[in-house]
PDB file of N, CA, C and O in Angstrom:
ATOM      1  N   MET A   1      38.411  16.926 -49.953  1.00  0.00           N
ATOM      2  CA  MET A   1      38.683  15.678 -50.647  1.00  0.00           C
ATOM      3  C   MET A   1      39.264  14.661 -49.412  1.00  0.00           C
ATOM      4  O   MET A   1      40.140  14.922 -48.587  1.00  0.00           O
ATOM      5  N   PRO A   2      38.561  13.548 -49.551  1.00  0.00           N
ATOM      6  CA  PRO A   2      39.139  12.592 -48.374  1.00  0.00           C
ATOM      7  C   PRO A   2      40.447  11.973 -48.700  1.00  0.00           C
ATOM      8  O   PRO A   2      40.929  11.848 -49.826  1.00  0.00           O
ATOM      9  N   ILE A   3      40.963  11.597 -47.558  1.00  0.00           N
ATOM     10  CA  ILE A   3      42.348  11.048 -47.431  1.00  0.00           C
ATOM     11  C   ILE A   3      42.328   9.542 -47.935  1.00  0.00           C
ATOM     12  O   ILE A   3      41.564   8.711 -47.445  1.00  0.00           O
ATOM     13  N   SER A   4      43.095   9.299 -48.798  1.00  0.00           N
ATOM     14  CA  SER A   4      43.260   7.950 -49.114  1.00  0.00           C
ATOM     15  C   SER A   4      43.644   6.886 -48.165  1.00  0.00           C
ATOM     16  O   SER A   4      44.602   7.001 -47.400  1.00  0.00           O
ATOM     17  N   SER A   5      42.696   5.603 -48.242  1.00  0.00           N
ATOM     18  CA  SER A   5      43.086   4.418 -46.984  1.00  0.00           C
ATOM     19  C   SER A   5      44.467   4.101 -47.355  1.00  0.00           C
ATOM     20  O   SER A   5      44.691   3.486 -48.397  1.00  0.00           O
ATOM     21  N   PRO A   6      45.455   4.495 -46.536  1.00  0.00           N
ATOM     22  CA  PRO A   6      47.044   4.565 -46.799  1.00  0.00           C
ATOM     23  C   PRO A   6      47.597   3.085 -46.987  1.00  0.00           C
ATOM     24  O   PRO A   6      48.433   2.705 -47.807  1.00  0.00           O
ATOM     25  N   ARG A   7      46.955   2.379 -46.067  1.00  0.00           N
ATOM     26  CA  ARG A   7      47.597   0.903 -46.434  1.00  0.00           C
ATOM     27  C   ARG A   7      46.786   0.152 -47.815  1.00  0.00           C
ATOM     28  O   ARG A   7      47.329  -0.790 -48.392  1.00  0.00           O
ATOM     29  N   HIS A   8      45.752   0.563 -48.155  1.00  0.00           N
ATOM     30  CA  HIS A   8      45.113  -0.448 -48.973  1.00  0.00           C
ATOM     31  C   HIS A   8      44.792   0.633 -50.305  1.00  0.00           C
ATOM     32  O   HIS A   8      44.054   0.089 -51.127  1.00  0.00           O
ATOM     33  N   ALA A   9      45.126   1.805 -50.618  1.00  0.00           N
ATOM     34  CA  ALA A   9      44.882   2.533 -51.738  1.00  0.00           C
ATOM     35  C   ALA A   9      45.785   2.012 -52.884  1.00  0.00           C
ATOM     36  O   ALA A   9      46.981   1.720 -52.874  1.00  0.00           O
ATOM     37  N   ASN A  10      44.604   1.972 -54.152  1.00  0.00           N
ATOM     38  CA  ASN A  10      45.173   1.546 -55.167  1.00  0.00           C
ATOM     39  C   ASN A  10      45.486   0.360 -55.355  1.00  0.00           C
ATOM     40  O   ASN A  10      46.103   0.113 -56.390  1.00  0.00           O
ATOM     41  N   ASP A  11      45.072  -1.063 -54.157  1.00  0.00           N
ATOM     42  CA  ASP A  11      45.333  -2.210 -54.231  1.00  0.00           C
ATOM     43  C   ASP A  11      44.400  -2.443 -55.516  1.00  0.00           C
ATOM     44  O   ASP A  11      43.326  -1.864 -55.677  1.00  0.00           O
ATOM     45  N   PRO A  12      44.869  -3.223 -56.268  1.00  0.00           N
ATOM     46  CA  PRO A  12      43.923  -4.037 -57.530  1.00  0.00           C
ATOM     47  C   PRO A  12      42.583  -4.286 -57.073  1.00  0.00           C
ATOM     48  O   PRO A  12      41.603  -4.028 -57.772  1.00  0.00           O
ATOM     49  N   VAL A  13      42.520  -4.735 -56.023  1.00  0.00           N
ATOM     50  CA  VAL A  13      40.809  -5.135 -55.552  1.00  0.00           C
ATOM     51  C   VAL A  13      40.138  -4.188 -55.570  1.00  0.00           C
ATOM     52  O   VAL A  13      39.037  -4.312 -56.104  1.00  0.00           O
ATOM     53  N   LEU A  14      40.491  -2.966 -55.042  1.00  0.00           N
ATOM     54  CA  LEU A  14      39.875  -1.759 -54.669  1.00  0.00           C
ATOM     55  C   LEU A  14      39.785  -0.926 -55.979  1.00  0.00           C
ATOM     56  O   LEU A  14      38.737  -0.303 -56.149  1.00  0.00           O
ATOM     57  N   VAL A  15      40.771  -0.839 -56.937  1.00  0.00           N
ATOM     58  CA  VAL A  15      40.550  -0.364 -58.085  1.00  0.00           C
ATOM     59  C   VAL A  15      39.658  -0.996 -59.251  1.00  0.00           C
ATOM     60  O   VAL A  15      39.220  -0.424 -60.249  1.00  0.00           O
ATOM     61  N   ALA A  16      39.505  -2.340 -58.855  1.00  0.00           N
ATOM     62  CA  ALA A  16      38.559  -3.008 -59.849  1.00  0.00           C
ATOM     63  C   ALA A  16      37.269  -2.833 -59.292  1.00  0.00           C
ATOM     64  O   ALA A  16      36.265  -2.956 -59.995  1.00  0.00           O
ATOM     65  N   LEU A  17      37.205  -2.516 -57.918  1.00  0.00           N
ATOM     66  CA  LEU A  17      35.620  -2.632 -57.453  1.00  0.00           C
ATOM     67  C   LEU A  17      35.426  -0.967 -57.810  1.00  0.00           C
ATOM     68  O   LEU A  17      34.261  -0.710 -58.111  1.00  0.00           O
ATOM     69  N   GLY A  18      36.184  -0.002 -57.828  1.00  0.00           N
ATOM     70  CA  GLY A  18      35.665   1.273 -57.886  1.00  0.00           C
ATOM     71  C   GLY A  18      35.541   1.344 -59.703  1.00  0.00           C
ATOM     72  O   GLY A  18      34.765   2.126 -60.252  1.00  0.00           O
ATOM     73  N   ALA A  19      36.342   0.496 -60.386  1.00  0.00           N
ATOM     74  CA  ALA A  19      35.988   0.438 -61.934  1.00  0.00           C
ATOM     75  C   ALA A  19      34.503  -0.063 -62.040  1.00  0.00           C
ATOM     76  O   ALA A  19      33.634   0.629 -62.570  1.00  0.00           O
ATOM     77  N   ALA A  20      34.252  -1.340 -61.491  1.00  0.00           N
ATOM     78  CA  ALA A  20      32.790  -1.729 -61.569  1.00  0.00           C
ATOM     79  C   ALA A  20      31.863  -0.853 -61.200  1.00  0.00           C
ATOM     80  O   ALA A  20      30.836  -0.702 -61.862  1.00  0.00           O
ATOM     81  N   ILE A  21      32.083  -0.269 -60.253  1.00  0.00           N
ATOM     82  CA  ILE A  21      31.139   0.886 -59.612  1.00  0.00           C
ATOM     83  C   ILE A  21      30.859   2.150 -60.867  1.00  0.00           C
ATOM     84  O   ILE A  21      29.806   2.607 -61.313  1.00  0.00           O
ATOM     85  N   ARG A  22      32.159   2.425 -61.153  1.00  0.00           N
ATOM     86  CA  ARG A  22      31.740   3.197 -62.395  1.00  0.00           C
ATOM     87  C   ARG A  22      31.117   2.818 -63.620  1.00  0.00           C
ATOM     88  O   ARG A  22      30.375   3.627 -64.177  1.00  0.00           O
ATOM     89  N   ARG A  23      31.340   1.602 -64.148  1.00  0.00           N
ATOM     90  CA  ARG A  23      30.736   1.097 -65.406  1.00  0.00           C
ATOM     91  C   ARG A  23      29.583   0.965 -64.996  1.00  0.00           C
ATOM     92  O   ARG A  23      28.819   1.388 -65.864  1.00  0.00           O
ATOM     93  N   CYS A  24      28.862   0.472 -63.824  1.00  0.00           N
ATOM     94  CA  CYS A  24      27.610   0.224 -63.480  1.00  0.00           C
ATOM     95  C   CYS A  24      26.766   1.589 -63.630  1.00  0.00           C
ATOM     96  O   CYS A  24      25.821   1.909 -64.351  1.00  0.00           O
ATOM     97  N   ARG A  25      27.463   2.212 -62.706  1.00  0.00           N
ATOM     98  CA  ARG A  25      26.733   3.926 -62.825  1.00  0.00           C
ATOM     99  C   ARG A  25      26.436   4.500 -64.196  1.00  0.00           C
ATOM    100  O   ARG A  25      25.348   4.977 -64.519  1.00  0.00           O
ATOM    101  N   LEU A  26      27.757   4.390 -65.155  1.00  0.00           N
ATOM    102  CA  LEU A  26      27.656   4.859 -66.277  1.00  0.00           C
ATOM    103  C   LEU A  26      26.637   4.062 -67.095  1.00  0.00           C
ATOM    104  O   LEU A  26      25.853   4.748 -67.749  1.00  0.00           O
ATOM    105  N   ALA A  27      26.519   2.814 -67.166  1.00  0.00           N
ATOM    106  CA  ALA A  27      25.457   2.104 -67.734  1.00  0.00           C
ATOM    107  C   ALA A  27      24.262   2.411 -67.474  1.00  0.00           C
ATOM    108  O   ALA A  27      23.433   2.177 -68.353  1.00  0.00           O
ATOM    109  N   LYS A  28      23.838   2.984 -66.280  1.00  0.00           N
ATOM    110  CA  LYS A  28      22.499   3.115 -65.980  1.00  0.00           C
ATOM    111  C   LYS A  28      22.291   4.803 -66.091  1.00  0.00           C
ATOM    112  O   LYS A  28      21.186   5.260 -65.798  1.00  0.00           O
ATOM    113  N   GLY A  29      23.243   5.598 -66.466  1.00  0.00           N
ATOM    114  CA  GLY A  29      23.137   6.712 -66.892  1.00  0.00           C
ATOM    115  C   GLY A  29      22.932   7.681 -65.640  1.00  0.00           C
ATOM    116  O   GLY A  29      22.247   8.703 -65.595  1.00  0.00           O
ATOM    117  N   VAL A  30      23.663   7.126 -64.688  1.00  0.00           N
ATOM    118  CA  VAL A  30      23.549   8.152 -63.332  1.00  0.00           C
ATOM    119  C   VAL A  30      24.869   8.750 -63.292  1.00  0.00           C
ATOM    120  O   VAL A  30      25.863   8.121 -63.653  1.00  0.00           O
ATOM    121  N   SER A  31      24.930  10.354 -62.719  1.00  0.00           N
ATOM    122  CA  SER A  31      26.192  10.875 -62.447  1.00  0.00           C
ATOM    123  C   SER A  31      26.800  10.375 -61.266  1.00  0.00           C
ATOM    124  O   SER A  31      26.053   9.776 -60.493  1.00  0.00           O
ATOM    125  N   GLN A  32      27.964  10.489 -60.969  1.00  0.00           N
ATOM    126  CA  GLN A  32      28.861  10.315 -59.749  1.00  0.00           C
ATOM    127  C   GLN A  32      27.714  11.081 -58.790  1.00  0.00           C
ATOM    128  O   GLN A  32      27.070  10.335 -58.053  1.00  0.00           O
ATOM    129  N   GLU A  33      27.479  12.202 -58.757  1.00  0.00           N
ATOM    130  CA  GLU A  33      26.959  13.233 -57.882  1.00  0.00           C
ATOM    131  C   GLU A  33      25.680  12.730 -57.344  1.00  0.00           C
ATOM    132  O   GLU A  33      25.373  13.037 -56.192  1.00  0.00           O
ATOM    133  N   GLU A  34      24.792  11.882 -58.160  1.00  0.00           N
ATOM    134  CA  GLU A  34      23.513  11.452 -57.841  1.00  0.00           C
ATOM    135  C   GLU A  34      23.856  10.157 -57.431  1.00  0.00           C
ATOM    136  O   GLU A  34      22.951   9.720 -56.720  1.00  0.00           O
ATOM    137  N   LEU A  35      24.741   9.377 -57.565  1.00  0.00           N
ATOM    138  CA  LEU A  35      24.865   8.116 -56.953  1.00  0.00           C
ATOM    139  C   LEU A  35      25.386   8.672 -55.770  1.00  0.00           C
ATOM    140  O   LEU A  35      24.742   8.231 -54.817  1.00  0.00           O
ATOM    141  N   ALA A  36      26.118   9.314 -55.477  1.00  0.00           N
ATOM    142  CA  ALA A  36      26.421   9.717 -54.128  1.00  0.00           C
ATOM    143  C   ALA A  36      25.367  10.015 -53.374  1.00  0.00           C
ATOM    144  O   ALA A  36      25.243   9.349 -52.347  1.00  0.00           O
ATOM    145  N   HIS A  37      24.631  10.775 -53.585  1.00  0.00           N
ATOM    146  CA  HIS A  37      23.131  11.409 -53.079  1.00  0.00           C
ATOM    147  C   HIS A  37      22.600  10.176 -52.851  1.00  0.00           C
ATOM    148  O   HIS A  37      22.731   9.764 -51.698  1.00  0.00           O
ATOM    149  N   ARG A  38      21.961   9.376 -53.733  1.00  0.00           N
ATOM    150  CA  ARG A  38      21.113   8.221 -53.271  1.00  0.00           C
ATOM    151  C   ARG A  38      21.834   7.168 -52.407  1.00  0.00           C
ATOM    152  O   ARG A  38      21.111   6.496 -51.672  1.00  0.00           O
ATOM    153  N   SER A  39      23.355   6.897 -52.391  1.00  0.00           N
ATOM    154  CA  SER A  39      23.914   6.241 -51.195  1.00  0.00           C
ATOM    155  C   SER A  39      24.152   6.843 -50.079  1.00  0.00           C
ATOM    156  O   SER A  39      24.789   6.287 -49.184  1.00  0.00           O
ATOM    157  N   VAL A  40      23.766   7.831 -49.992  1.00  0.00           N
ATOM    158  CA  VAL A  40      24.145   8.846 -48.705  1.00  0.00           C
ATOM    159  C   VAL A  40      25.652   8.710 -48.467  1.00  0.00           C
ATOM    160  O   VAL A  40      26.115   8.316 -47.396  1.00  0.00           O
ATOM    161  N   ILE A  41      26.244   8.990 -49.318  1.00  0.00           N
ATOM    162  CA  ILE A  41      27.701   9.104 -49.448  1.00  0.00           C
ATOM    163  C   ILE A  41      28.599  10.385 -49.642  1.00  0.00           C
ATOM    164  O   ILE A  41      27.969  11.105 -50.416  1.00  0.00           O
ATOM    165  N   ASP A  42      29.443  10.822 -49.393  1.00  0.00           N
ATOM    166  CA  ASP A  42      29.975  12.630 -49.802  1.00  0.00           C
ATOM    167  C   ASP A  42      30.503  12.163 -51.326  1.00  0.00           C
ATOM    168  O   ASP A  42      31.263  11.234 -51.599  1.00  0.00           O
ATOM    169  N   ARG A  43      29.940  12.981 -52.101  1.00  0.00           N
ATOM    170  CA  ARG A  43      30.386  12.792 -53.602  1.00  0.00           C
ATOM    171  C   ARG A  43      32.164  12.533 -53.642  1.00  0.00           C
ATOM    172  O   ARG A  43      32.839  11.728 -54.284  1.00  0.00           O
ATOM    173  N   SER A  44      32.511  13.520 -52.728  1.00  0.00           N
ATOM    174  CA  SER A  44      34.450  13.326 -52.751  1.00  0.00           C
ATOM    175  C   SER A  44      34.695  11.984 -52.190  1.00  0.00           C
ATOM    176  O   SER A  44      35.799  11.563 -52.537  1.00  0.00           O
ATOM    177  N   TYR A  45      34.122  11.283 -51.541  1.00  0.00           N
ATOM    178  CA  TYR A  45      34.526  10.070 -51.059  1.00  0.00           C
ATOM    179  C   TYR A  45      34.055   8.705 -52.251  1.00  0.00           C
ATOM    180  O   TYR A  45      34.632   7.629 -52.410  1.00  0.00           O
ATOM    181  N   MET A  46      32.890   9.206 -52.915  1.00  0.00           N
ATOM    182  CA  MET A  46      32.478   8.404 -53.861  1.00  0.00           C
ATOM    183  C   MET A  46      33.771   8.377 -55.016  1.00  0.00           C
ATOM    184  O   MET A  46      34.293   7.326 -55.389  1.00  0.00           O
ATOM    185  N   SER A  47      34.168   9.717 -55.492  1.00  0.00           N
ATOM    186  CA  SER A  47      35.097   9.823 -56.521  1.00  0.00           C
ATOM    187  C   SER A  47      36.241   9.014 -56.083  1.00  0.00           C
ATOM    188  O   SER A  47      36.847   8.395 -56.958  1.00  0.00           O
ATOM    189  N   SER A  48      36.608   8.929 -54.932  1.00  0.00           N
ATOM    190  CA  SER A  48      37.741   8.105 -54.201  1.00  0.00           C
ATOM    191  C   SER A  48      37.529   6.773 -54.407  1.00  0.00           C
ATOM    192  O   SER A  48      38.353   6.186 -55.108  1.00  0.00           O
ATOM    193  N   ILE A  49      36.564   6.135 -53.933  1.00  0.00           N
ATOM    194  CA  ILE A  49      36.190   5.013 -53.973  1.00  0.00           C
ATOM    195  C   ILE A  49      36.106   4.398 -55.503  1.00  0.00           C
ATOM    196  O   ILE A  49      36.348   3.198 -55.633  1.00  0.00           O
ATOM    197  N   GLU A  50      35.804   5.108 -56.551  1.00  0.00           N
ATOM    198  CA  GLU A  50      36.009   4.821 -57.923  1.00  0.00           C
ATOM    199  C   GLU A  50      37.107   4.890 -58.413  1.00  0.00           C
ATOM    200  O   GLU A  50      37.360   4.342 -59.485  1.00  0.00           O
ATOM    201  N   ARG A  51      38.036   5.618 -57.691  1.00  0.00           N
ATOM    202  CA  ARG A  51      39.539   5.677 -58.363  1.00  0.00           C
ATOM    203  C   ARG A  51      40.320   4.480 -57.577  1.00  0.00           C
ATOM    204  O   ARG A  51      41.519   4.318 -57.804  1.00  0.00           O
ATOM    205  N   GLY A  52      39.703   3.728 -56.747  1.00  0.00           N
ATOM    206  CA  GLY A  52      40.492   2.780 -55.811  1.00  0.00           C
ATOM    207  C   GLY A  52      41.235   3.189 -54.480  1.00  0.00           C
ATOM    208  O   GLY A  52      41.845   2.430 -53.726  1.00  0.00           O
ATOM    209  N   GLY A  53      41.042   4.628 -54.345  1.00  0.00           N
ATOM    210  CA  GLY A  53      41.718   5.010 -53.013  1.00  0.00           C
ATOM    211  C   GLY A  53      40.915   4.738 -51.882  1.00  0.00           C
ATOM    212  O   GLY A  53      41.490   4.930 -50.811  1.00  0.00           O
ATOM    213  N   GLN A  54      39.768   4.351 -51.823  1.00  0.00           N
ATOM    214  CA  GLN A  54      39.165   3.977 -50.475  1.00  0.00           C
ATOM    215  C   GLN A  54      39.024   2.779 -50.182  1.00  0.00           C
ATOM    216  O   GLN A  54      39.162   1.963 -51.093  1.00  0.00           O
ATOM    217  N   ASN A  55      38.773   2.404 -49.104  1.00  0.00           N
ATOM    218  CA  ASN A  55      38.354   0.827 -48.576  1.00  0.00           C
ATOM    219  C   ASN A  55      37.058   0.820 -48.127  1.00  0.00           C
ATOM    220  O   ASN A  55      36.894   0.650 -46.919  1.00  0.00           O
ATOM    221  N   PRO A  56      35.982   0.987 -48.922  1.00  0.00           N
ATOM    222  CA  PRO A  56      34.616   0.968 -48.193  1.00  0.00           C
ATOM    223  C   PRO A  56      34.308   0.213 -47.351  1.00  0.00           C
ATOM    224  O   PRO A  56      34.989  -0.812 -47.342  1.00  0.00           O
ATOM    225  N   GLY A  57      33.387   0.298 -46.459  1.00  0.00           N
ATOM    226  CA  GLY A  57      32.819  -0.762 -45.663  1.00  0.00           C
ATOM    227  C   GLY A  57      31.887  -1.543 -46.511  1.00  0.00           C
ATOM    228  O   GLY A  57      31.557  -1.231 -47.655  1.00  0.00           O
ATOM    229  N   ILE A  58      31.414  -2.794 -45.720  1.00  0.00           N
ATOM    230  CA  ILE A  58      30.212  -3.522 -46.185  1.00  0.00           C
ATOM    231  C   ILE A  58      29.133  -2.694 -46.669  1.00  0.00           C
ATOM    232  O   ILE A  58      28.683  -2.722 -47.815  1.00  0.00           O
ATOM    233  N   LEU A  59      28.637  -1.746 -45.452  1.00  0.00           N
ATOM    234  CA  LEU A  59      27.424  -0.927 -45.547  1.00  0.00           C
ATOM    235  C   LEU A  59      27.538  -0.194 -46.884  1.00  0.00           C
ATOM    236  O   LEU A  59      26.728  -0.266 -47.808  1.00  0.00           O
ATOM    237  N   SER A  60      28.787   0.598 -46.845  1.00  0.00           N
ATOM    238  CA  SER A  60      28.860   1.604 -48.357  1.00  0.00           C
ATOM    239  C   SER A  60      28.501   0.743 -49.417  1.00  0.00           C
ATOM    240  O   SER A  60      27.567   1.174 -50.093  1.00  0.00           O
ATOM    241  N   ILE A  61      28.974  -0.361 -49.766  1.00  0.00           N
ATOM    242  CA  ILE A  61      28.945  -0.905 -50.803  1.00  0.00           C
ATOM    243  C   ILE A  61      27.503  -1.635 -51.070  1.00  0.00           C
ATOM    244  O   ILE A  61      27.072  -1.839 -52.204  1.00  0.00           O
ATOM    245  N   VAL A  62      26.888  -1.962 -49.990  1.00  0.00           N
ATOM    246  CA  VAL A  62      25.736  -2.402 -50.219  1.00  0.00           C
ATOM    247  C   VAL A  62      24.811  -1.171 -50.631  1.00  0.00           C
ATOM    248  O   VAL A  62      23.948  -1.267 -51.504  1.00  0.00           O
ATOM    249  N   ARG A  63      25.092   0.061 -49.876  1.00  0.00           N
ATOM    250  CA  ARG A  63      24.512   1.125 -50.184  1.00  0.00           C
ATOM    251  C   ARG A  63      24.395   1.610 -51.679  1.00  0.00           C
ATOM    252  O   ARG A  63      23.389   1.917 -52.319  1.00  0.00           O
ATOM    253  N   ILE A  64      25.442   1.593 -51.967  1.00  0.00           N
ATOM    254  CA  ILE A  64      25.934   1.894 -53.467  1.00  0.00           C
ATOM    255  C   ILE A  64      25.297   0.942 -54.324  1.00  0.00           C
ATOM    256  O   ILE A  64      24.534   1.355 -55.198  1.00  0.00           O
ATOM    257  N   ALA A  65      25.547  -0.464 -54.161  1.00  0.00           N
ATOM    258  CA  ALA A  65      24.651  -1.392 -55.074  1.00  0.00           C
ATOM    259  C   ALA A  65      23.269  -1.067 -55.032  1.00  0.00           C
ATOM    260  O   ALA A  65      22.787  -0.810 -56.135  1.00  0.00           O
ATOM    261  N   ARG A  66      22.380  -0.999 -53.906  1.00  0.00           N
ATOM    262  CA  ARG A  66      21.183  -0.658 -53.850  1.00  0.00           C
ATOM    263  C   ARG A  66      20.634   0.588 -54.505  1.00  0.00           C
ATOM    264  O   ARG A  66      19.498   0.607 -54.979  1.00  0.00           O
ATOM    265  N   ALA A  67      21.510   1.710 -54.531  1.00  0.00           N
ATOM    266  CA  ALA A  67      21.200   2.989 -55.177  1.00  0.00           C
ATOM    267  C   ALA A  67      21.192   2.750 -56.870  1.00  0.00           C
ATOM    268  O   ALA A  67      20.683   3.586 -57.617  1.00  0.00           O
ATOM    269  N   MET A  68      21.797   1.551 -57.350  1.00  0.00           N
ATOM    270  CA  MET A  68      21.708   1.303 -58.708  1.00  0.00           C
ATOM    271  C   MET A  68      20.988   0.114 -59.072  1.00  0.00           C
ATOM    272  O   MET A  68      21.173  -0.586 -60.067  1.00  0.00           O
ATOM    273  N   ASP A  69      20.021  -0.054 -58.017  1.00  0.00           N
ATOM    274  CA  ASP A  69      19.317  -1.324 -58.267  1.00  0.00           C
ATOM    275  C   ASP A  69      19.953  -2.507 -58.413  1.00  0.00           C
ATOM    276  O   ASP A  69      19.374  -3.366 -59.079  1.00  0.00           O
ATOM    277  N   LEU A  70      21.105  -2.775 -57.904  1.00  0.00           N
ATOM    278  CA  LEU A  70      21.758  -3.968 -57.984  1.00  0.00           C
ATOM    279  C   LEU A  70      21.850  -4.750 -56.482  1.00  0.00           C
ATOM    280  O   LEU A  70      21.803  -4.100 -55.437  1.00  0.00           O
ATOM    281  N   THR A  71      21.977  -6.103 -56.502  1.00  0.00           N
ATOM    282  CA  THR A  71      22.482  -6.582 -55.214  1.00  0.00           C
ATOM    283  C   THR A  71      24.074  -6.508 -55.295  1.00  0.00           C
ATOM    284  O   THR A  71      24.781  -6.286 -56.278  1.00  0.00           O
ATOM    285  N   MET A  72      24.424  -6.760 -53.974  1.00  0.00           N
ATOM    286  CA  MET A  72      25.974  -6.533 -53.530  1.00  0.00           C
ATOM    287  C   MET A  72      26.597  -7.566 -54.203  1.00  0.00           C
ATOM    288  O   MET A  72      27.764  -7.427 -54.568  1.00  0.00           O
ATOM    289  N   THR A  73      25.843  -8.811 -54.468  1.00  0.00           N
ATOM    290  CA  THR A  73      26.542  -9.929 -55.184  1.00  0.00           C
ATOM    291  C   THR A  73      26.748  -9.661 -56.881  1.00  0.00           C
ATOM    292  O   THR A  73      27.734 -10.098 -57.473  1.00  0.00           O
ATOM    293  N   GLU A  74      25.614  -8.840 -57.593  1.00  0.00           N
ATOM    294  CA  GLU A  74      25.880  -8.678 -58.914  1.00  0.00           C
ATOM    295  C   GLU A  74      27.020  -7.491 -59.083  1.00  0.00           C
ATOM    296  O   GLU A  74      27.815  -7.472 -60.022  1.00  0.00           O
ATOM    297  N   LEU A  75      26.977  -6.501 -58.022  1.00  0.00           N
ATOM    298  CA  LEU A  75      27.905  -5.575 -58.251  1.00  0.00           C
ATOM    299  C   LEU A  75      29.522  -6.287 -57.917  1.00  0.00           C
ATOM    300  O   LEU A  75      30.416  -6.159 -58.753  1.00  0.00           O
ATOM    301  N   MET A  76      29.717  -6.910 -56.822  1.00  0.00           N
ATOM    302  CA  MET A  76      30.971  -7.634 -56.599  1.00  0.00           C
ATOM    303  C   MET A  76      31.094  -8.425 -57.750  1.00  0.00           C
ATOM    304  O   MET A  76      32.272  -8.379 -58.106  1.00  0.00           O
ATOM    305  N   ALA A  77      30.421  -9.134 -58.501  1.00  0.00           N
ATOM    306  CA  ALA A  77      30.661 -10.162 -59.965  1.00  0.00           C
ATOM    307  C   ALA A  77      31.171  -9.285 -60.786  1.00  0.00           C
ATOM    308  O   ALA A  77      32.037  -9.566 -61.614  1.00  0.00           O
ATOM    309  N   GLU A  78      30.626  -8.043 -60.606  1.00  0.00           N
ATOM    310  CA  GLU A  78      31.246  -6.965 -61.970  1.00  0.00           C
ATOM    311  C   GLU A  78      32.726  -6.622 -61.690  1.00  0.00           C
ATOM    312  O   GLU A  78      33.411  -6.271 -62.650  1.00  0.00           O
ATOM    313  N   ALA A  79      33.345  -6.700 -60.322  1.00  0.00           N
ATOM    314  CA  ALA A  79      34.759  -6.149 -60.172  1.00  0.00           C
ATOM    315  C   ALA A  79      35.221  -7.177 -59.793  1.00  0.00           C
ATOM    316  O   ALA A  79      36.130  -6.917 -59.005  1.00  0.00           O
ATOM    317  N   GLU A  80      35.044  -8.630 -59.972  1.00  0.00           N
ATOM    318  CA  GLU A  80      35.975  -9.877 -60.193  1.00  0.00           C
ATOM    319  C   GLU A  80      37.119  -9.530 -61.058  1.00  0.00           C
ATOM    320  O   GLU A  80      36.960  -9.116 -62.206  1.00  0.00           O
ATOM    321  N   LEU A  81      38.347  -9.710 -60.472  1.00  0.00           N
ATOM    322  CA  LEU A  81      39.614  -9.832 -61.331  1.00  0.00           C
ATOM    323  C   LEU A  81      39.946 -10.822 -62.267  1.00  0.00           C
ATOM    324  O   LEU A  81      41.016 -10.764 -62.873  1.00  0.00           O
TER     325      LEU A  81
END
């Protein structure tokens, strides 16, 4: 299991991003494991992102969005607080 980003874990912005990723993933009927595979991200890291425990980099966010056939802008709009 990945270690949470200590300075930023559970920050409201990361929790909102994780929730948006999860909502979009579920709306598309994709399992967390499948999204992780499509995004080339470890499944446990993906789980931690969805829970707001990680501060993913821009490239990770882009890969996640593309894996769900979304633009990064569309994904980030879903995460707006």
